[in-house]
N, C-alpha and C positions, 0 to 999 in steps of 0.2 A: 477468921478468914472471910473476906468479903466476897459477895457473889456479883459477877459482872453481868449486866443485862445488855443484850445486843439490841441496839436501836435501829439497825439497818433492816433492809428487807430480808425475809427468810429466803434461804437458798431454794431455787427452783421456782420462785414466783415470777409472774409475767414481767414485773418491773425490773427484775434482776438481770434480764438479758439486755445488755447494752446494744444500742443501735437498732433494736427491734421496733418497727413502726407500730404506732397505736391503732392504725387502720390499714385496710388493704384497698387499693384502687381497683375498682371493677367497672365494667361498662355500665352496669345498672346505677352505680353511685354517681358516675359522671353524668349520665342522663338526668338523674334526679337533681344534681347540682345545676345543670343548665336549665332545667325546667323552673327551678326556684329563681334563678337569676332573671330569666325572661319575664316572669310575672311580677317581679319586684320593681320593675321600671314603670313609671307612669306613662312613658311614651309608648309602651306596648299596648296598653288599653286604649289610648287615644288613637294611635295609628290603625289598629285593627278595627276600631269603631268607624274610622273614616273610610277604610277600605270597604267595609260592609255597607256603609251609607252610600258611597259612590256607586257601588254595584246595583243597589236596589233603587235609589232615587233616580239615577240617570236612565235606568231601564224603564221606570214608570213614566218619566218625562217623554222618552222616545215613543213609548206606546200611546200615550195621550196625544202627542203631536200627530202621530199617524192617523189616529181615529178622527181627529178634528179636520184633517186634510183629505180624508177619503172621498174620492169622487171629484176633488177640486182639480182644475186644469193646472194649477200652480204647483202641484206635487211633482217633485223631481222623479225622473224615470227610475233611477236606481232605488230611491226611497220607496217607490210604489211596489217594488218587488220584494220588500222586506217581509219577514215572517215574524210570528210571535216570539220565536226563539231568538232571532237576530236582534229584534227590538229590545227584548228583555236583557240581553247580554251586551247592550250598547255601552254600559258602564264598565265593562271589563278592562278597557284600555286605561281608564282612570284608576280602577282598583289595583291594577298591576303596579302602578307607580307607588301607591301607598304601601302595598305589601312588600314590594322590592326594596323600597327605602328602609323599611323597618328591618329587613334582612341585613342590609348594610350596617345599620346601627347595632344589631345584635353582635356582630364580630368586630367591626372597626371601632365601635364605641369603647371596647375594653382597651384598645391600643391608645386611644386619646386620653383615657383616664389613668392609664398605667396599671389597671387591674389585671391585665393579661399576665403580668409577671407573677402575681399570686396564683393565678389559674395554672400556669405552667409549672410552678413550684409544686403544686398539689398533684398535677398529672404530668410527670416529666416526659412521657412518651409523645406528647404533643398531638399526634394525629387523632387519637380518640376524642380530643376536645373538638376538633373540626367536625368529625363525623357526627358527634352528639349534638352540637349546635345546629348543624344542617338538618339533622333528623327531627329534632324537637321543633324548630321553627317551621320546617317544611310541613310537618303534620298539622301545626296550628294554622298555617296559611291555607292548607288544603281544606280543613274543616270550615274555616271562615269563607273561603271562596265557594265551596259547594253549597253551604247554607244560603249564602247570598244569592247564588245563581237560582236555586230552587224558589226562594221567596220572590225574586224578581220575575221569574216566569209565571208563578201562580197568580201574582197580582197583574202582570202585564197581559196574560192570556185572557183574563176577565175583561180587561179594558178593550182589547181588540176583538172580542167575541162578536160575531156577525159581520166581520169585515173579511176581505180576501186574505188577510194575514193570520186569521184565526187558526190555532193549532191546539191539540190536546196532548196529554202525556202519552196517550196511546199511539200517536203518529210516529211512524218509523223515523228513528234518528234523534228524537227529542230527548229521551232519557240519556242516550249516549252523549249528546251535545252538552247537557247539563253537567254530567259527570266529567266530561272532558274539560269544561271550563274550570271546574274546581281543581282538577289535576294540573291544569296549565298554571293557575294562580299559585298553587302550592310549589310548583317547580320554579316559578319566578322568584318566590321567596328564598328558595335554596340558592339560586343564582346570585341574588342580592347578598346572601350571607357569604358566598364564595368570593364575590368581588370585594367585600369588606375585608376578608382575611387576606386576599391577594394584595390589595393596594394599601391596607392598613391606614386608610384615611377616609373619614366620613364624606368629606366634600368630593374626593376623587372617586370613591365608589358610587356615589349618587350620580355624578357627572357621567361616568361610563354607562351606568344603568339607563339613564335617560337617553343617551346617545344611541345605545344599542336598540332600545325598544321604540323610540320615538323619532329620532333624527335619521338614522341609517335607512329605514324603509322609504322615507321621503327622498333622500339623496339617490336611492337606487333607481328612481324614476328618471333620473338624468342620464342613466347609462344608455348606450345604443340599444335599440329594440331587440337586436339579435342576442344580446347578452342578458336582457332582463328575464327571459323565459328560463334561462339556465341558472340564474343567481337568486332572483327575488323570492321564489317559493321556499328556498332553503335558509332564508334569514330567520333568526330566532322568533321574531314577532309573527311573521307569516306562517311559519311552521306551527307555532302555537295556536294561531287562529284556525288552522286546518283541523285541529283536534276537536273543536266544538262547532264548526260550521255545519249547517244542515245539508247544504248542497255544495257540490264541487264541480269544477270544469277543468279544461286542459291547462289552465294557468295556475292551478292550486294543487296541493298535495292531498292524497287520501288521508283520512283520519289516522290510520295506523302508521303510515309513512311519516306524517307530521309528528306523531308522538315519538317515533324513533329518532328523527332529526333533532327534536327539542331535547330529548334525553341525551343525545350526543353533545349538544351545546352545554347542557348542565354538567355532564361528566368532564368536559373540557375545563369549565370554570373551576370545578372542584379539584381537578388535577393540578391546575396552576396554583391554587391556594395551598394544596398539600405540599407541593414542591417548595414554595417559599417558606412555609412553616417549618419544614424539615431543614432547609438550608440556611435560613436567615436567623438572626438573633431577635429576641422579643424586646 
């Protein structure tokens, strides 16, 4: 009598349960996946380096120009009222473009390559992907922006030492301004990621980003004077600048108000991206 040997899996083994997933999707694993994808791209390293370079180099150039023109009758009146903080953060307008563009690439880049289908197959609920992408890249942009702002100020304050623009870290509002600049750049990165997910186009996302932060503020100056005071301070770029400005007047928002307004714009961009992600096909 022959003995039959069972070659299949023993009863009760993990493999015996048909349809049982080999892994469980958790927020921590989605975060780890998005972190790995972010740093696997060469464009991440290049664009972050450019953002840091813009912030530091343009700040140093502005501080050096101010020092060379101190006491000169050719100095512009507005430029003469600059402080070490405003001079050091002169490059924030250029850094925001680099960090915002990378945010667009983080999300829209997956649509252009088709990788988004694999991502959504692994995380079928969809929205955790958006939240994790925004959180991971927003944190990276925040760190880069904050580090760049502090380096630019430490170098710039040495350059303008002994001039009317001289400030130290102990001056009221300086530390708040440096932290506000880093937070502003981090939120710009989140808005870029949201625009990329909303428009699903690298070119479209970058175009809207540039229009919102660079073109719209200039066009707002064409509005009637009676409208400008009610509209201009609440534009994303102007509200963001209020977060790190040292002084404020009747035409600008207070730092706390500027932060709330800019958080509102960020939430609006994320809400639009979430709606399209839930309603549209990938």
